[in-house]
C-alpha positions in Angstrom: 139.1 106.9 88.3 138.6 103.9 90.6 135.4 104.1 92.6 134.1 107.1 90.7 130.3 107.2 90.3 129.5 107.7 86.7 126.1 108.7 85.4 125.0 107.0 82.1 122.6 108.6 79.7 119.6 106.3 79.1 118.3 106.2 75.6 114.9 104.5 75.1 114.9 104.0 71.3 113.6 100.4 71.3 110.0 101.4 72.3 107.5 100.9 69.5 106.3 104.1 67.8 102.7 102.9 68.1 102.3 101.2 71.5 98.6 100.5 70.8 99.4 98.5 67.7 102.1 96.6 69.5 99.6 95.7 72.2 97.0 94.5 69.7 99.6 92.2 68.2 100.6 90.7 71.5 98.9 87.5 72.7 98.5 85.8 76.0 100.8 82.8 75.9 99.8 79.3 76.9 102.8 78.6 79.1 103.3 76.3 82.0 104.9 77.3 85.3 107.6 74.7 84.6 108.6 76.7 81.5 108.8 79.9 83.5 111.1 78.4 86.2 113.8 76.7 84.1 117.3 78.1 84.1 119.6 79.0 81.3 122.8 81.1 80.8 122.1 84.8 81.4 123.6 88.3 80.4 123.1 91.2 82.8 121.0 94.1 81.4 119.1 97.1 82.7 115.4 97.3 81.8 112.4 99.3 83.0 109.5 97.1 83.9 106.0 98.1 85.0 105.6 97.8 88.8 102.5 95.6 88.4 104.4 93.1 86.2 107.4 93.1 88.5 105.2 92.4 91.6 103.6 89.5 89.7 106.9 87.8 88.8 108.4 88.4 92.2 105.4 86.8 93.9 105.3 83.8 91.6 109.0 83.3 91.7 109.1 83.3 95.4 106.3 80.8 95.5 108.4 78.5 93.4 111.8 79.2 95.0 113.5 80.7 92.0 114.9 84.2 91.2 112.2 86.4 89.6 114.6 87.4 86.9 114.7 83.8 85.7 111.0 83.7 85.5 110.9 87.0 83.5 113.5 85.7 81.1 111.7 82.5 80.5 108.5 84.4 79.8 110.5 86.4 77.2 111.9 83.2 75.7 108.4 81.8 75.4 107.1 85.0 73.7 110.1 85.0 71.3 109.5 81.3 70.4 105.7 81.9 69.8 106.5 84.9 67.5 109.1 82.9 65.6 106.7 80.0 65.1 104.0 82.4 64.0 106.4 84.0 61.5 107.4 80.7 60.1 103.8 79.7 59.2 
């Protein structure tokens, strides 16, 4: 029905079973602010982000005059690229 408010069930199955191991595998990336502010085509998604992380990206994005979502996406892209390079070696 048009205009009907529908509730969606959220399923969080992508979370790693062992968060501590996942954190140990993560690394701080050597990434420039220029890499974090570049723009690419996007797809809309819903994601839960820690408040501390969201506040950081909002502040940095505002300081550079870009949407914070763009900066978050570029950070994810840099992380993916680093993981792919590591896997290739």
